[in-house]
C-alpha positions in Angstrom: 0.0 0.0 0.0 2.8 2.3 0.8 4.5 1.5 -2.4 1.4 2.4 -4.4 1.2 5.7 -2.7 4.8 6.5 -3.5 4.3 5.7 -7.2 1.3 8.0 -7.2 3.4 10.9 -5.7 6.1 10.4 -8.3 3.5 10.4 -11.1 2.0 13.6 -9.8 5.4 15.2 -9.7 6.2 14.2 -13.3 2.8 15.4 -14.5 3.4 18.7 -12.7 6.8 19.1 -14.3 5.4 18.4 -17.8 2.7 20.9 -17.2 5.2 23.6 -16.3 7.2 23.0 -19.4 4.1 23.1 -21.6 3.2 26.4 -20.1 6.5 27.8 -21.2 5.9 26.7 -24.8 9.1 24.8 -25.0 9.3 21.0 -25.3 11.7 19.4 -22.8 13.6 17.9 -25.7 15.1 21.3 -26.9 15.8 22.9 -23.5 19.3 24.4 -23.4 19.9 24.4 -27.2 19.7 27.6 -29.5 17.2 27.6 -32.3 18.2 26.9 -35.9 19.5 29.9 -38.0 16.7 29.6 -40.6 14.1 30.1 -37.9 15.1 33.8 -37.4 13.9 36.6 -39.8 16.6 38.3 -42.0 17.2 41.9 -40.9 16.8 44.6 -43.6 20.0 46.1 -45.0 21.1 49.5 -43.6 20.0 52.6 -45.7 22.7 54.0 -47.9 24.7 56.9 -46.5 23.6 60.1 -48.2 26.6 62.3 -49.0 25.7 66.0 -49.4 27.3 67.6 -52.5 30.0 70.2 -51.7 28.6 73.7 -51.5 29.2 75.9 -54.6 31.5 78.8 -53.7 30.1 82.2 -54.1 32.4 84.7 -56.0 30.8 88.1 -56.1 33.2 90.2 -58.2 32.0 93.7 -57.1 33.9 95.5 -59.8 35.2 98.8 -58.4 33.8 102.0 -59.8 37.3 103.2 -60.7 37.6 100.6 -63.4 33.9 100.4 -64.4 34.8 101.7 -67.9 38.1 99.7 -68.2 37.3 96.2 -69.5 41.0 95.2 -69.6 41.6 96.1 -65.9 38.3 94.3 -65.0 39.6 91.0 -66.3 42.7 91.1 -64.1 40.5 92.0 -61.1 38.2 89.1 -61.8 41.2 86.7 -62.0 42.5 87.9 -58.7 39.0 87.3 -57.1 39.0 83.7 -58.5 42.4 83.1 -56.8 41.1 84.5 -53.5 38.1 82.1 -53.7 40.4 79.1 -54.3 39.0 78.6 -57.8 42.4 79.4 -59.6 45.9 78.6 -58.4 48.3 81.5 -57.9 50.7 79.8 -60.4 48.2 79.7 -63.3 46.9 83.2 -62.5 50.5 84.5 -62.6 51.1 82.8 -66.0 48.0 84.4 -67.5 48.8 87.8 -66.0 52.4 87.8 -67.3 51.3 87.0 -70.8 48.9 89.9 -70.9 50.6 92.4 -68.6 50.8 94.9 -71.4 47.0 95.6 -70.9 47.8 97.1 -67.6 51.2 98.5 -68.5 50.9 99.4 -72.2 54.1 101.5 -72.4 56.5 99.3 -70.5 55.3 95.8 -71.5 54.7 94.0 -74.9 51.1 94.3 -76.2 48.6 91.9 -74.6 46.3 89.5 -76.4 44.0 91.2 -78.9 40.4 91.7 -77.9 40.9 92.3 -74.1 39.4 95.8 -74.4 36.0 94.2 -75.3 33.6 93.9 -72.4 33.1 90.3 -71.1 30.4 88.6 -68.9 32.9 88.3 -66.0 30.4 87.5 -63.3 28.9 84.7 -65.5 32.4 83.3 -66.1 33.2 83.3 -62.3 29.9 81.6 -61.4 30.4 78.9 -64.0 33.9 78.2 -62.8 32.5 77.9 -59.2 29.9 75.4 -60.3 32.5 73.3 -62.1 34.5 73.1 -58.9 31.5 71.2 -57.3 31.2 68.6 -60.1 31.5 65.0 -59.0 34.9 63.2 -59.6 33.3 61.2 -62.4 33.0 64.5 -64.4 36.4 65.9 -63.5 37.9 65.7 -67.0 34.9 67.4 -68.6 34.9 70.1 -65.9 38.6 70.7 -66.4 38.2 71.2 -70.1 35.3 73.7 -69.7 37.2 75.5 -66.9 40.3 75.9 -69.1 38.1 77.4 -71.9 36.6 79.9 -69.5 40.0 81.0 -68.2 41.2 81.4 -71.8 38.2 83.7 -72.5 39.2 85.7 -69.5 43.0 86.0 -70.1 44.7 83.8 -72.7 47.8 82.1 -71.4 49.5 82.0 -74.9 47.9 84.8 -77.0 47.8 83.9 -80.7 47.3 87.5 -81.8 48.5 90.7 -80.1 46.9 94.1 -79.8 48.4 97.1 -81.5 51.1 99.0 -79.5 50.1 101.9 -77.3 49.7 105.3 -79.1 52.4 107.9 -78.3 50.6 111.1 -78.1 50.2 113.8 -75.4 46.7 112.9 -74.5 47.4 109.1 -74.5 50.4 109.5 -72.3 48.5 111.6 -69.8 45.8 109.0 -69.7 48.4 106.3 -69.2 49.9 108.2 -66.2 46.5 108.5 -64.5 45.6 104.9 -65.3 48.7 103.3 -63.8 48.0 105.1 -60.5 44.6 103.7 -60.4 45.9 100.2 -61.1 48.4 100.6 -58.3 45.7 101.8 -55.8 43.6 98.6 -56.7 46.6 96.4 -56.2 46.6 95.2 -59.9 50.2 96.4 -60.3 52.9 96.5 -57.8 55.2 99.5 -56.9 58.1 98.4 -59.2 55.7 98.0 -62.2 54.1 101.4 -61.6 57.5 103.1 -61.4 58.7 101.4 -64.6 55.5 102.4 -66.4 55.8 106.0 -65.3 59.5 106.1 -66.3 58.6 104.9 -69.8 55.8 107.5 -70.1 58.1 110.3 -69.0 60.6 109.2 -71.7 57.8 109.3 -74.3 56.9 112.8 -73.1 60.5 114.0 -73.5 60.7 112.6 -77.0 57.5 114.5 -78.0 58.7 117.7 -76.4 62.0 117.5 -78.4 60.4 116.6 -81.7 60.0 119.6 -84.0 56.5 120.1 -85.2 55.9 118.7 -88.7 56.2 121.3 -91.5 52.9 122.7 -92.7 51.5 121.1 -95.7 52.5 122.8 -98.9 50.0 125.2 -100.3 48.1 123.9 -103.2 48.7 125.7 -106.3 45.5 126.8 -108.0 44.6 124.4 -110.7 44.7 125.7 -114.2 41.6 125.0 -116.1 42.2 122.3 -118.6 42.7 123.2 -122.2 39.4 123.4 -124.1 39.0 120.2 -126.0 36.7 119.5 -128.9 33.4 119.2 -127.1 30.2 119.9 -129.0 27.7 121.8 -126.9 30.3 123.8 -125.0 30.9 127.4 -126.1 33.2 129.0 -123.5 33.4 132.8 -123.3 29.8 133.5 -124.1 28.4 134.6 -127.4 29.5 137.6 -129.4 26.3 138.9 -131.1 26.6 140.0 -134.7 27.5 143.6 -135.2 24.9 144.2 -137.9 27.6 145.0 -140.4 29.1 142.4 -142.6 28.3 138.7 -143.1 26.7 136.6 -140.4 28.0 133.1 -139.3 27.3 130.4 -136.7 29.5 130.2 -133.6 29.6 126.4 -133.0 32.3 125.8 -130.4 35.6 127.1 -129.0 39.0 125.4 -129.0 42.2 125.7 -127.1 44.3 125.7 -130.2 43.7 126.3 -133.9 45.4 123.0 -134.7 42.2 121.4 -133.8 40.3 123.2 -136.5 40.5 120.5 -139.1 39.5 117.6 -136.8 36.6 119.7 -135.4 35.3 120.6 -138.9 35.5 117.0 -140.1 33.6 115.8 -137.0 30.9 118.5 -137.4 30.3 117.8 -141.0 30.1 114.1 -140.4 27.5 114.5 -137.6 25.6 117.4 -139.2 25.6 117.1 -143.0 23.7 120.4 -143.2 26.9 122.2 -142.3 28.9 120.7 -145.2 28.1 123.6 -147.7 29.4 126.2 -145.2 32.9 127.5 -144.8 34.7 127.2 -141.5 37.4 129.4 -139.7 38.9 129.7 -136.3 39.0 133.2 -134.8 41.5 133.9 -132.0 39.9 135.5 -128.9 41.3 136.5 -125.5 38.7 135.9 -122.8 39.3 137.0 -119.1 39.9 134.1 -116.6 40.1 131.7 -119.6 42.9 132.9 -121.6 43.2 132.5 -125.3 40.6 130.5 -127.1 39.7 130.0 -130.8 36.1 130.3 -131.9 35.1 128.0 -134.6 32.7 129.8 -137.0 30.7 128.5 -139.9 29.3 130.8 -142.6 28.5 133.0 -144.3 24.8 132.6 -144.0 21.9 135.0 -144.6 21.0 136.8 -141.4 17.3 135.7 -141.7 18.3 132.0 -141.8 21.0 132.1 -139.1 18.7 131.9 -136.0 16.4 129.1 -137.4 19.6 127.2 -138.4 20.9 127.5 -134.9 17.6 126.4 -133.4 17.7 123.2 -135.5 21.3 122.4 -134.4 20.6 123.0 -130.8 17.6 120.6 -131.0 20.2 117.9 -132.0 22.5 118.7 -129.1 25.0 121.0 -130.8 25.7 124.4 -129.3 25.1 127.3 -131.7 25.0 131.0 -131.6 24.6 133.6 -134.3 27.8 135.8 -134.5 29.6 138.0 -137.0 31.5 136.1 -139.6 
């Protein structure tokens, strides 16, 4: 009897133990062992790290009023601002400045690249160079090419064509003296460069002061009127009306020499056959302001027929006036 009771107690203990394990949701056969790897959910990958693009540098040029009308000086000022902003190296800026220093010092340096006196969109160039500096590394080669083009448009490093030399004249030298002082105040040229430019200007002023003035241009001699050529329709010296005494003729033209008489007569007869029956003669006449001329007359002709004859000739383009023959 006692043995049976002990067995019941043991059975109750076992059942109680099994009930406790079931309440925990874990079978006694897996107690103390980790679960299989496939039984755990896969964690999501971490989000990619977002890298903010570098900020685009701001390069406000703020061109000084003193060079507002000086496009050449503005280019050098803009290049200096790019260096200050870290967008151009001092070495490349110095190379471009040296190649074009004649734009700031026109009398003591060789001429700069041609075209620097033309206005340029300097603020747009500076802003674009700033944007290129923020391009990703994958576009570095493309950005470098465009940047080089922009710097060339600002100040060429190896000018292909040069501007004309500075003009040596009193007004130009005075302007150069005032301008180099402005460049020095803005720091675009140093003290040595300013002194060298002023010395060259002073030398030019001495040369001009010692150069005798050019001789006055020779007075133009009054032109002599060209000799009267055979020119139908032209009767210089006016018309001498018939005196009323003696025969009447037709004054057809005037000549510079009586040697032209034969040619003139042949030409007139060929063009105007109605003159063929008449006789011709050249009469020497002195006319004020014209000199000696020879009037070619055709005649004689009845006084009543002279004027109608002239009217008919004038209608064909031939000059004609009734005169004494």
